[in-house]
Every structure is written in structure tokens, then in C-alpha cells.
MDAnalysis code that builds the backbone (N, CA, C; Angstrom):
import MDAnalysis as mda
import numpy as np

u = mda.Universe.empty(249, n_residues=83, atom_resindex=np.repeat(np.arange(83), 3), trajectory=True)
u.add_TopologyAttr("name", ["N", "CA", "C"] * 83)
u.add_TopologyAttr("resid", np.arange(1, 84))
u.add_TopologyAttr("resname", ["UNK", "UNK", "UNK", "UNK", "UNK", "UNK", "UNK", "UNK", "UNK", "UNK", "UNK", "UNK", "UNK", "UNK", "UNK", "UNK", "UNK", "UNK", "UNK", "UNK", "UNK", "UNK", "UNK", "UNK", "UNK", "UNK", "UNK", "UNK", "UNK", "UNK", "UNK", "UNK", "UNK", "UNK", "UNK", "UNK", "UNK", "UNK", "UNK", "UNK", "UNK", "UNK", "UNK", "UNK", "UNK", "UNK", "UNK", "UNK", "UNK", "UNK", "UNK", "UNK", "UNK", "UNK", "UNK", "UNK", "UNK", "UNK", "UNK", "UNK", "UNK", "UNK", "UNK", "UNK", "UNK", "UNK", "UNK", "UNK", "UNK", "UNK", "UNK", "UNK", "UNK", "UNK", "UNK", "UNK", "UNK", "UNK", "UNK", "UNK", "UNK", "UNK", "UNK"])
u.atoms.positions = np.array([
    [155.070, -1.752, 83.090],
    [155.961, -2.109, 82.398],
    [156.411, -3.114, 81.371],
    [157.563, -2.744, 80.635],
    [158.084, -3.962, 79.445],
    [158.826, -4.828, 79.589],
    [158.482, -6.117, 79.592],
    [159.404, -6.899, 79.660],
    [160.321, -7.792, 78.700],
    [161.740, -7.676, 78.332],
    [162.156, -8.624, 77.095],
    [162.950, -9.752, 77.595],
    [162.701, -10.347, 77.698],
    [163.646, -12.350, 78.908],
    [163.583, -11.341, 79.969],
    [164.607, -11.310, 80.575],
    [164.861, -11.103, 82.479],
    [165.177, -9.601, 82.593],
    [164.573, -8.484, 80.830],
    [164.926, -7.159, 81.795],
    [163.456, -6.754, 81.585],
    [163.369, -6.034, 82.720],
    [162.015, -5.151, 82.646],
    [162.393, -3.778, 82.574],
    [161.732, -2.424, 81.979],
    [161.967, -1.243, 81.590],
    [160.142, -0.825, 82.423],
    [160.938, 0.106, 82.950],
    [159.656, 0.708, 83.154],
    [159.850, 2.563, 83.299],
    [159.280, 3.108, 82.814],
    [158.905, 4.961, 82.272],
    [158.974, 5.424, 83.649],
    [159.689, 6.160, 83.640],
    [159.469, 6.838, 85.309],
    [159.106, 8.598, 85.381],
    [159.689, 8.490, 84.080],
    [158.782, 10.026, 84.243],
    [159.184, 10.324, 82.395],
    [158.183, 11.459, 81.586],
    [158.628, 11.839, 80.522],
    [157.580, 13.350, 80.173],
    [159.010, 13.776, 79.633],
    [158.474, 15.389, 79.708],
    [158.746, 15.572, 77.578],
    [157.446, 16.033, 77.152],
    [157.334, 16.572, 76.010],
    [157.175, 17.644, 75.697],
    [158.470, 18.160, 74.964],
    [158.160, 19.449, 74.034],
    [158.077, 19.574, 72.593],
    [157.812, 20.803, 71.809],
    [157.866, 20.890, 70.382],
    [158.614, 20.147, 69.731],
    [160.238, 20.452, 70.702],
    [161.230, 19.852, 70.074],
    [161.936, 18.990, 70.092],
    [161.852, 18.482, 71.427],
    [162.480, 17.356, 71.693],
    [161.423, 16.376, 72.582],
    [161.876, 15.433, 73.040],
    [161.581, 14.802, 74.437],
    [162.617, 14.412, 75.731],
    [162.068, 14.275, 76.869],
    [163.127, 13.670, 77.724],
    [162.410, 12.460, 78.407],
    [162.806, 11.895, 78.665],
    [162.453, 10.288, 79.095],
    [163.154, 9.581, 80.611],
    [162.798, 9.461, 81.417],
    [163.722, 8.490, 82.660],
    [163.222, 7.093, 82.534],
    [164.137, 6.151, 82.777],
    [163.230, 4.489, 82.488],
    [164.326, 4.129, 83.891],
    [163.539, 2.972, 84.151],
    [164.376, 2.007, 85.276],
    [164.753, 0.450, 84.480],
    [165.503, 0.526, 84.302],
    [165.849, -1.197, 83.909],
    [165.870, -2.208, 84.764],
    [165.778, -3.122, 85.050],
    [165.435, -4.218, 86.020],
    [166.067, -5.401, 85.321],
    [167.145, -5.959, 86.315],
    [167.627, -7.493, 85.449],
    [167.367, -8.835, 86.380],
    [165.985, -8.885, 86.172],
    [165.722, -10.580, 86.906],
    [167.075, -11.574, 87.721],
    [167.746, -11.458, 86.863],
    [168.996, -12.690, 86.843],
    [169.953, -12.095, 87.695],
    [170.023, -11.230, 87.721],
    [171.417, -10.324, 88.148],
    [170.761, -9.453, 89.406],
    [169.567, -9.140, 89.733],
    [168.499, -8.485, 90.574],
    [169.744, -7.086, 90.523],
    [169.843, -6.363, 89.435],
    [170.143, -5.417, 89.135],
    [169.377, -4.129, 88.600],
    [169.567, -2.754, 89.085],
    [169.138, -1.473, 88.718],
    [169.831, -0.868, 87.897],
    [169.417, -0.315, 86.684],
    [169.875, 0.690, 85.992],
    [169.238, 1.848, 86.013],
    [169.386, 3.509, 85.892],
    [168.717, 4.181, 85.782],
    [169.576, 5.130, 84.260],
    [168.310, 5.229, 83.219],
    [168.627, 5.678, 81.982],
    [167.377, 7.143, 81.632],
    [168.460, 8.267, 81.324],
    [167.911, 9.168, 80.625],
    [167.934, 8.882, 79.169],
    [166.742, 9.267, 78.294],
    [166.618, 9.343, 76.801],
    [166.400, 11.116, 76.702],
    [167.325, 11.456, 76.079],
    [166.593, 12.609, 75.183],
    [166.766, 12.719, 73.734],
    [165.452, 12.954, 73.269],
    [165.312, 12.500, 72.190],
    [165.161, 13.840, 71.272],
    [165.554, 14.142, 69.858],
    [165.551, 15.036, 69.480],
    [164.359, 14.846, 68.520],
    [163.222, 15.687, 68.328],
    [162.428, 15.632, 67.692],
    [161.807, 16.335, 65.920],
    [163.190, 17.442, 66.409],
    [162.431, 18.503, 65.478],
    [162.967, 18.022, 63.876],
    [164.200, 17.228, 64.294],
    [164.510, 17.096, 62.651],
    [163.540, 16.194, 61.289],
    [163.707, 16.795, 60.630],
    [162.875, 16.799, 59.496],
    [162.893, 15.189, 59.077],
    [162.302, 14.413, 58.761],
    [162.556, 12.582, 58.239],
    [163.303, 12.601, 56.537],
    [163.118, 13.860, 55.746],
    [163.688, 14.000, 54.644],
    [164.681, 15.501, 54.750],
    [165.603, 15.789, 55.149],
    [166.132, 17.266, 54.661],
    [167.040, 17.981, 56.163],
    [166.643, 18.641, 56.239],
    [167.577, 19.352, 57.404],
    [166.536, 20.895, 58.030],
    [167.008, 20.513, 59.496],
    [165.969, 21.652, 59.873],
    [166.014, 22.892, 59.299],
    [164.738, 24.473, 59.409],
    [164.977, 24.922, 58.981],
    [166.089, 26.560, 59.253],
    [166.114, 25.814, 61.144],
    [167.052, 26.813, 62.457],
    [167.261, 25.724, 63.061],
    [168.824, 26.478, 63.126],
    [169.703, 25.454, 64.211],
    [169.467, 25.998, 65.490],
    [168.591, 27.227, 65.590],
    [168.242, 27.602, 67.259],
    [167.771, 26.252, 67.819],
    [166.723, 25.435, 67.431],
    [166.205, 24.565, 68.563],
    [167.051, 23.263, 68.831],
    [168.177, 23.299, 67.929],
    [169.459, 22.263, 68.491],
    [170.508, 22.565, 69.432],
    [170.209, 24.077, 68.987],
    [171.429, 24.147, 69.695],
    [171.157, 24.241, 71.521],
    [170.183, 24.511, 71.530],
    [169.360, 24.780, 72.441],
    [169.077, 23.555, 73.265],
    [168.850, 21.919, 72.176],
    [168.441, 20.725, 72.457],
    [170.537, 20.450, 73.155],
    [171.224, 20.720, 71.971],
    [172.660, 20.678, 72.683],
    [172.881, 21.146, 74.074],
    [172.584, 22.258, 74.567],
    [172.651, 23.084, 75.793],
    [171.997, 21.708, 76.551],
    [170.937, 21.590, 76.559],
    [170.501, 20.059, 77.687],
    [171.528, 18.995, 77.667],
    [171.465, 18.694, 76.591],
    [172.190, 17.646, 76.746],
    [173.698, 17.823, 77.489],
    [174.460, 18.731, 77.098],
    [175.409, 19.355, 77.827],
    [175.277, 19.197, 79.207],
    [174.445, 19.769, 79.288],
    [174.026, 20.037, 81.085],
    [174.032, 18.845, 81.868],
    [172.850, 17.705, 80.933],
    [173.146, 16.623, 81.646],
    [173.875, 15.786, 81.859],
    [174.702, 15.992, 81.017],
    [176.057, 14.968, 81.244],
    [176.768, 15.447, 82.029],
    [176.648, 17.012, 82.304],
    [177.810, 17.259, 83.535],
    [177.060, 17.211, 84.487],
    [175.993, 16.857, 84.733],
    [175.022, 16.708, 85.851],
    [175.025, 14.939, 86.477],
    [175.624, 14.425, 85.587],
    [175.754, 12.829, 85.704],
    [176.947, 12.485, 85.430],
    [177.987, 13.322, 85.047],
    [179.418, 12.898, 84.077],
    [180.466, 11.379, 85.136],
    [179.811, 11.093, 86.261],
    [180.436, 10.061, 87.218],
    [179.588, 8.936, 87.183],
    [178.193, 8.835, 86.249],
    [177.351, 7.753, 85.629],
    [177.767, 6.735, 84.866],
    [178.868, 6.955, 84.413],
    [179.212, 6.002, 82.881],
    [179.134, 6.891, 81.501],
    [179.272, 6.136, 80.710],
    [178.776, 7.101, 78.846],
    [178.045, 7.211, 78.387],
    [178.321, 8.324, 78.020],
    [176.761, 9.034, 76.912],
    [177.016, 8.353, 75.461],
    [175.666, 7.928, 75.451],
    [175.147, 7.373, 74.097],
    [174.776, 7.690, 73.215],
    [175.133, 8.359, 71.913],
    [174.098, 9.017, 70.952],
    [174.281, 8.314, 69.637],
    [172.700, 7.937, 69.057],
    [172.996, 7.939, 67.884],
    [171.461, 8.288, 66.813],
    [171.657, 7.946, 65.615],
    [170.326, 8.159, 65.081],
    [169.505, 7.243, 64.732],
    [168.773, 7.279, 63.974],
    [167.727, 6.406, 63.429],
    [168.205, 5.129, 62.992],
])
């Protein structure tokens, strides 16, 4: 685990593919004695400078994201970000 002040982060699971990674984290706040589970969906096939050659992998990743959102729809908001 890694700690940042009163918050500890534990990597529970990781699944790596050629085009994306999924990770499950457990966040623990020592001061509040509270735990949160976080799923991280990371699309890795986007080139640093440019655009992907095909949209097929991006569309498959979008399906994965939508399926995940549907399975946890009562768990709170989904956060999307880019670098």
C-alpha cells in the first residue's frame, strides 16, 4: 500500500491488455475510518501525439466503460479524465 497523509491506497486487482488496463483499488482514510472501492479504467492505446489508427479498440473500451457504469450505477459518479 501507498499512503498520502491519512489516506492509504491498496491495489487489489489489475488486468492489463494491449489497449487498456483495469485496476481495482481500496482507499482507506485513517482519520475517518472509512473505506472506498475505486475502479480505474485506463485506455492506453491512444498515441502520445496523434490519433489512433482505428476506432475499433476505442469502441470496445467504450463498451467496457458503459458495462461497468451499468453494474455500479448506484455507487456514485463516474469520473473521466485525460492526461
